[in-house]
Kinemage of the C-alpha trace (Angstrom):
@kinemage 1
@onewidth
@group {chain A} dominant
@subgroup {mainchain}
@vectorlist {calphas} color= white
{ca met a 1} P 60.282 -13.877 33.474
{ca pro a 2} L 62.487 -15.466 30.749
{ca pro a 3} L 65.526 -17.486 31.864
{ca glu a 4} L 67.963 -15.248 29.977
{ca gly a 5} L 67.759 -11.528 29.346
{ca lys a 6} L 65.475 -8.856 30.734
{ca ser a 7} L 61.742 -8.949 31.232
{ca asp a 8} L 59.177 -7.546 28.794
{ca met a 9} L 58.367 -4.709 31.209
{ca glu a 10} L 61.977 -3.518 31.165
{ca arg a 11} L 62.402 -3.947 27.408
{ca ile a 12} L 59.105 -2.660 25.964
{ca gly a 13} L 57.071 -1.470 28.946
{ca ile a 14} L 54.313 -4.121 28.812
{ca phe a 15} L 53.616 -7.127 30.995
{ca lys a 16} L 54.039 -9.754 28.288
{ca glu a 17} L 54.944 -9.581 24.614
{ca leu a 18} L 52.760 -11.495 22.179
{ca gly a 19} L 54.293 -14.646 20.714
{ca tyr a 20} L 55.236 -14.944 17.068
{ca ile a 21} L 53.761 -17.425 14.600
{ca ser a 22} L 57.112 -18.639 13.235
{ca ile a 23} L 60.662 -18.239 14.427
{ca gly a 24} L 63.593 -18.608 12.054
{ca asp a 25} L 61.449 -19.790 9.090
{ca lys a 26} L 62.467 -18.800 5.597
{ca tyr a 27} L 60.047 -16.535 3.780
{ca thr a 28} L 58.712 -17.846 0.494
{ca pro a 29} L 56.980 -15.472 -1.912
{ca phe a 30} L 53.301 -15.886 -2.631
{ca ile a 31} L 54.015 -16.780 -6.267
{ca tyr a 32} L 56.032 -19.919 -5.380
{ca arg a 33} L 53.669 -21.207 -2.720
{ca pro a 34} L 51.847 -24.430 -3.755
{ca phe a 35} L 48.092 -24.241 -4.021
{ca asn a 36} L 45.737 -27.222 -3.926
{ca asp a 37} L 48.349 -29.964 -4.145
{ca ser a 38} L 45.764 -32.720 -3.949
{ca ala a 39} L 44.221 -31.608 -7.252
{ca tyr a 40} L 47.046 -33.041 -9.335
{ca lys a 41} L 48.170 -35.962 -7.181
{ca asn a 42} L 46.843 -39.549 -7.084
{ca lys a 43} L 43.663 -40.599 -8.915
{ca gln a 44} L 40.922 -38.034 -9.579
{ca met a 45} L 37.165 -38.388 -10.236
{ca leu a 46} L 36.605 -38.213 -13.995
{ca ser a 47} L 33.123 -37.513 -15.290
{ca gly a 48} L 31.883 -38.581 -18.696
{ca gly a 49} L 31.923 -36.157 -21.572
{ca ala a 50} L 28.947 -34.136 -22.694
{ca lys a 51} L 26.384 -36.103 -24.685
{ca ser a 52} L 24.388 -34.619 -27.564
{ca lys a 53} L 20.597 -34.643 -27.354
{ca ser a 54} L 18.892 -37.317 -29.463
{ca ala a 55} L 15.765 -39.454 -29.565
{ca leu a 56} L 17.439 -42.112 -27.448
{ca gln a 57} L 17.384 -42.362 -23.655
{ca val a 58} L 21.120 -41.733 -23.461
{ca gly a 59} L 22.007 -38.744 -21.303
{ca tyr a 60} L 18.998 -39.019 -18.953
{ca phe a 61} L 18.921 -40.440 -15.441
{ca asp a 62} L 16.048 -42.849 -16.190
{ca thr a 63} L 16.848 -45.821 -18.388
{ca gln a 64} L 13.308 -45.952 -19.825
{ca phe a 65} L 11.027 -43.131 -20.997
{ca lys a 66} L 7.963 -42.835 -18.768
{ca arg a 67} L 4.753 -41.550 -20.306
{ca ile a 68} L 2.269 -39.362 -18.496
{ca phe a 69} L -0.726 -41.490 -19.556
{ca glu a 70} L -0.565 -45.214 -20.071
{ca arg a 71} L -2.818 -46.962 -22.640
{ca glu a 72} L -4.889 -43.849 -23.417
{ca ala a 73} L -7.040 -43.680 -26.616
{ca leu a 74} L -5.802 -41.792 -29.651
{ca thr a 75} L -8.004 -38.860 -30.583
{ca asp a 76} L -7.899 -37.308 -34.052
{ca pro a 77} L -9.455 -33.787 -34.037
{ca val a 78} L -9.832 -33.733 -37.848
{ca lys a 79} L -11.790 -37.014 -37.808
{ca ile a 80} L -14.073 -35.754 -35.029
{ca glu a 81} L -14.844 -32.559 -36.966
{ca arg a 82} L -15.768 -34.511 -40.093
{ca gln a 83} L -18.126 -36.783 -38.166
{ca tyr a 84} L -19.867 -33.787 -36.613
{ca arg a 85} L -20.305 -32.179 -40.050
{ca ile a 86} L -21.907 -35.381 -41.454
{ca gln a 87} L -24.359 -35.528 -38.544
{ca gln a 88} L -25.417 -31.934 -39.150
{ca thr a 89} L -26.028 -32.503 -42.870
{ca lys a 90} L -28.354 -35.477 -42.111
{ca lys a 91} L -30.709 -33.064 -40.304
{ca asn a 92} L -31.444 -31.113 -43.547
{ca ile a 93} L -34.963 -31.904 -44.910
{ca gly a 94} L -34.435 -30.896 -48.555
{ca lys a 95} L -31.699 -29.691 -50.793
{ca ala a 96} L -29.584 -26.649 -50.143
{ca phe a 97} L -31.151 -23.263 -51.018
{ca leu a 98} L -30.001 -21.891 -54.345
{ca pro a 99} L -31.114 -18.463 -55.651
{ca ser a 100} L -33.237 -18.468 -58.834
{ca asn a 101} L -31.078 -15.923 -60.553
{ca gly a 102} L -27.961 -13.903 -59.947
{ca glu a 103} L -27.696 -10.334 -58.796
{ca lys a 104} L -29.082 -7.750 -61.204
{ca lys a 105} L -27.157 -4.575 -61.876
{ca thr a 106} L -28.688 -1.149 -62.519
{ca cys a 107} L -28.251 0.311 -65.950
{ca gly a 108} L -28.159 3.976 -64.903
{ca val a 109} L -29.284 6.641 -62.474
{ca gly a 110} L -33.067 6.561 -61.860
{ca ser a 111} L -33.522 2.989 -63.098
{ca tyr a 112} L -35.767 0.608 -61.129
{ca tyr a 113} L -34.408 -2.529 -62.756
{ca gly a 114} L -33.629 -5.166 -60.152
{ca thr a 115} L -35.577 -3.533 -57.270
{ca phe a 116} L -38.340 -5.178 -55.229
{ca gly a 117} L -40.818 -2.292 -55.419
{ca gly a 118} L -40.625 -1.568 -59.096
{ca pro a 119} L -41.252 1.823 -60.752
{ca ile a 120} L -43.051 4.576 -58.801
{ca gln a 121} L -45.944 6.411 -60.468
{ca ala a 122} L -45.471 10.124 -61.197
{ca met a 123} L -46.871 12.654 -58.655
{ca ser a 124} L -49.674 14.896 -59.993
{ca ala a 125} L -49.884 18.616 -59.222
{ca leu a 126} L -53.619 18.439 -58.490
{ca his a 127} L -54.848 18.800 -54.879
{ca asn a 128} L -56.623 15.796 -53.457
{ca pro a 129} L -60.038 16.468 -51.914
{ca arg a 130} L -59.856 16.861 -48.143
{ca lys a 131} L -62.406 16.871 -45.371
{ca pro a 132} L -63.524 20.238 -44.034
{ca lys a 133} L -61.544 21.386 -41.005
{ca lys a 134} L -63.443 21.572 -37.740
{ca ser a 135} L -62.474 23.983 -34.979
{ca pro a 136} L -61.562 22.281 -31.693
{ca gly a 137} L -63.763 24.692 -29.728
{ca lys a 138} L -63.085 26.777 -26.652
{ca asn a 139} L -61.597 25.518 -23.437
{ca phe a 140} L -63.788 24.461 -20.536
{ca tyr a 141} L -64.217 27.197 -17.886
{ca ser a 142} L -65.195 26.144 -14.377
{ca asn a 143} L -65.573 29.667 -13.034
{ca pro a 144} L -64.856 33.142 -14.386
{ca pro a 145} L -61.402 34.395 -13.364
{ca lys a 146} L -61.097 36.626 -10.317
{ca lys a 147} L -59.364 39.928 -10.477
{ca gly a 148} L -56.538 40.850 -8.171
{ca ser a 149} L -52.972 39.667 -7.503
{ca gly a 150} L -53.796 37.908 -4.230
{ca tyr a 151} L -51.993 40.348 -1.910
{ca gly a 152} L -54.567 42.628 -0.268
{ca tyr a 153} L -57.502 41.220 -2.232
{ca pro a 154} L -59.959 38.986 -0.338
{ca asp a 155} L -61.410 35.739 -1.716
{ca val a 156} L -58.985 35.395 -4.637
{ca thr a 157} L -57.087 32.196 -3.775
{ca leu a 158} L -58.322 28.597 -4.115
{ca ser a 159} L -58.978 28.193 -0.394
{ca lys a 160} L -61.773 29.946 1.395
{ca met a 161} L -61.344 33.215 3.192
{ca val a 162} L -60.225 32.867 6.808
{ca ser a 163} L -62.851 34.027 9.286
{ca his a 164} L -61.913 36.687 11.832
{ca ser a 165} L -61.211 35.590 15.415
{ca ser a 166} L -60.536 38.007 18.253
{ca asp a 167} L -57.182 37.847 20.057
{ca pro a 168} L -56.885 39.857 23.287
{ca tyr a 169} L -53.649 41.778 23.815
{ca asp a 170} L -52.930 40.475 27.356
{ca arg a 171} L -54.178 36.957 26.747
{ca ala a 172} L -50.930 35.232 27.769
{ca lys a 173} L -50.647 37.365 30.903
{ca glu a 174} L -54.219 36.579 31.943
{ca met a 175} L -53.713 32.826 31.380
{ca leu a 176} L -50.585 32.883 33.548
{ca lys a 177} L -52.444 34.773 36.254
{ca arg a 178} L -55.218 32.188 36.246
{ca glu a 179} L -52.731 29.354 36.599
{ca ile a 180} L -51.058 31.084 39.578
{ca met a 181} L -54.424 31.651 41.297
{ca ala a 182} L -55.393 28.019 40.738
{ca his a 183} L -52.054 26.884 42.200
{ca lys a 184} L -52.400 29.094 45.292
{ca ser a 185} L -55.931 27.833 45.934
{ca met a 186} L -54.570 24.272 46.139
{ca leu a 187} L -51.961 25.199 48.803
{ca lys a 188} L -52.870 24.412 52.435
{ca gly a 189} L -50.333 26.600 54.251
{ca gly a 190} L -47.507 29.061 53.702
{ca ala a 191} L -44.032 28.361 52.407
{ca phe a 192} L -41.647 26.319 54.587
{ca arg a 193} L -38.970 28.545 56.188
{ca leu a 194} L -36.059 27.579 58.437
{ca asn a 195} L -35.301 29.413 61.699
{ca leu a 196} L -31.575 29.502 60.880
{ca his a 197} L -30.564 32.682 59.183
{ca pro a 198} L -27.306 32.612 57.167
{ca ala a 199} L -24.530 34.741 58.704
{ca glu a 200} L -21.136 35.864 57.431
{ca cys a 201} L -19.170 34.138 60.237
{ca phe a 202} L -19.877 31.465 62.834
{ca asp a 203} L -19.044 33.879 65.683
{ca ser a 204} L -19.563 37.591 65.989
{ca asn a 205} L -17.249 39.714 63.904
{ca pro a 206} L -14.511 41.095 66.234
{ca tyr a 207} L -13.562 43.780 63.737
{ca lys a 208} L -17.079 45.229 63.571
{ca phe a 209} L -17.366 48.685 65.237
{ca asp a 210} L -20.890 49.847 66.028
{ca lys a 211} L -19.984 53.211 67.602
{ca pro a 212} L -20.166 56.248 65.343
{ca leu a 213} L -16.883 57.689 64.179
{ca pro a 214} L -15.845 61.243 65.048
{ca pro a 215} L -16.035 63.840 62.308
{ca pro a 216} L -12.872 64.048 60.213
{ca lys a 217} L -10.478 66.909 60.838
{ca lys a 218} L -10.261 69.468 58.112
{ca thr a 219} L -6.769 70.683 57.267
{ca glu a 220} L -6.436 74.144 55.886
{ca glu a 221} L -4.649 74.178 52.577
{ca lys a 222} L -2.132 76.932 52.015
{ca lys a 223} L -2.841 79.000 48.984
{ca his a 224} L 0.124 79.716 46.786
{ca ile a 225} L -0.085 83.046 45.071
{ca met a 226} L 1.504 82.849 41.642
{ca leu a 227} L 3.189 86.135 40.704
{ca pro a 228} L 4.333 86.930 37.155
{ca phe a 229} L 8.071 86.722 36.432
{ca lys a 230} L 9.779 90.042 36.127
{ca pro a 231} L 13.447 90.292 35.170
{ca ser a 232} L 15.728 92.345 37.449
{ca ser a 233} L 17.103 94.374 34.605
{ca pro a 234} L 16.408 94.737 30.900
{ca ser a 235} L 18.053 92.288 28.479
{ca lys a 236} L 21.575 92.987 27.298
{ca lys a 237} L 22.737 92.908 23.726
{ca thr a 238} L 25.608 90.651 22.706
{ca gly a 239} L 28.595 92.707 21.628
{ca gly a 240} L 31.010 89.917 20.741
{ca met a 241} L 31.145 88.645 24.301
{ca lys a 242} L 29.014 86.926 26.969
{ca ala a 243} L 27.328 90.088 28.180
{ca gly a 244} L 23.772 89.001 27.426
{ca thr a 245} L 23.960 85.488 28.886
{ca phe a 246} L 23.165 84.165 32.337
{ca asp a 247} L 26.646 82.749 32.952
{ca ser a 248} L 29.936 84.603 32.671
{ca tyr a 249} L 32.613 83.814 30.137
{ca pro a 250} L 34.177 80.349 30.931
{ca thr a 251} L 37.675 80.316 32.427
{ca tyr a 252} L 40.653 78.854 30.554
{ca ser a 253} L 41.479 75.182 31.188
{ca ala a 254} L 44.746 73.506 30.212
{ca glu a 255} L 44.795 70.720 27.569
{ca his a 256} L 45.000 67.273 29.127
{ca tyr a 257} L 46.452 65.399 26.150
{ca gly a 258} L 48.931 68.021 24.958
{ca thr a 259} L 49.045 70.030 21.770
{ca lys a 260} L 48.765 68.396 18.400
{ca lys a 261} L 51.923 68.424 16.331
{ca thr a 262} L 51.791 70.206 13.025
{ca lys a 263} L 53.064 68.860 9.738
{ca ser a 264} L 55.999 71.288 9.732
{ca ser a 265} L 57.357 69.918 12.980
{ca met a 266} L 56.903 66.374 11.731
{ca met a 267} L 58.866 67.086 8.562
{ca asn a 268} L 61.738 68.684 10.467
{ca lys a 269} L 64.807 66.424 10.219
{ca glu a 270} L 66.450 67.743 13.384
{ca val a 271} L 63.574 66.405 15.553
{ca lys a 272} L 64.049 62.641 16.014
{ca ile a 273} L 60.918 60.515 15.867
{ca phe a 274} L 60.611 57.786 18.486
{ca his a 275} L 60.096 54.320 16.983
{ca pro a 276} L 59.262 51.528 19.476
{ca ser a 277} L 61.273 48.304 19.272
{ca thr a 278} L 59.619 45.330 17.675
{ca gly a 279} L 58.194 42.691 19.966
{ca pro a 280} L 59.042 38.979 19.978
{ca lys a 281} L 57.969 37.097 16.847
{ca ser a 282} L 56.110 33.785 16.922
{ca thr a 283} L 57.955 30.664 15.800
{ca pro a 284} L 56.611 27.108 15.253
{ca val a 285} L 57.065 25.014 18.401
{ca lys a 286} L 56.645 21.260 18.517
{ca ser a 287} L 54.440 19.645 21.111
{ca ile a 288} L 56.000 18.032 24.176
{ca ile a 289} L 54.139 14.787 23.496
{ca ser a 290} L 55.460 14.563 19.916
{ca leu a 291} L 59.012 15.285 21.095
{ca asn a 292} L 58.791 12.525 23.638
{ca val a 293} L 57.404 10.071 21.077
{ca asn a 294} L 59.898 10.924 18.320
{ca lys a 295} L 62.933 10.180 20.464
{ca ala a 296} L 64.949 7.179 19.330
{ca leu a 297} L 65.012 4.112 21.559
{ca asn a 298} L 68.074 1.902 21.444
{ca ser a 299} L 70.054 -0.436 23.646
{ca thr a 300} L 72.030 2.366 25.266
{ca asn a 301} L 69.228 4.661 26.402
{ca tyr a 302} L 66.161 2.397 26.814
{ca asn a 303} L 66.439 2.366 30.625
{ca arg a 304} L 66.798 6.154 30.907
{ca ile a 305} L 63.775 7.145 28.757
{ca pro a 306} L 60.422 6.826 30.579
{ca ser a 307} L 57.707 4.807 28.844
{ca val a 308} L 55.121 6.762 26.859
{ca met a 309} L 52.507 4.012 26.758
{ca ala a 310} L 50.003 3.881 29.580
{ca tyr a 311} L 50.054 0.094 29.657
């Protein structure tokens, strides 16, 4: 609790009010606030100016230029190519090949001047003698062809004809019968059977009734004789009333909701029409919470107004 004045709970409604950064300090605008004062006070680090690139070592960190290879041999690619060409020319046995004469040009269409073959002799229209033509002869026959398409014709295919073999009708049945007889002849005794016979229950069935039942009783059914429908009297003709119907004419019943007013009665000025009074109209109402929040808080009424904040 402060030495003078009221506590924070009584003034604001909180346990303790946060402290302020400055108290009673004059506000200075952002424009007049100093920025980076040390940049223009005392001595500053001055770097050298920019140096232009040249063939000298000035401007580099190393004082002396360091080569990649030290004391390597100088190689001239042009000199090496010339030496290789001289070595290749020494391998030639004689002089260089020179053609005896230049290229010859034709003097027109159909000229053979300058060709390797020379002129071609003219073709004669006479037939050259030929050898007599020999016939190649007939093909070699191994056997005269057989007639028939193969289906339904015997001995027509390349393979030999299949010989007939008998096949009994009950051959499989007889073979099975023989196998069963051979198996039974090898048996020494009958089949092994247990004395225990399977039953429905472990004990006797208590619901089983061995006595014969009495004959069922026969109930005599009553026969209903259906007679044709005959009206009591001949049909009546309708004469503008309910004479020919089953029911009589309905009795008069009063109207529950009253008679409907006609237009003439509605237009009559003497009859006053009842108009109901208008109900209450809706108006905008402020919330109770907003009213409580919007109330002014001053030194005269701060102790009478309850705190809105939960804390």
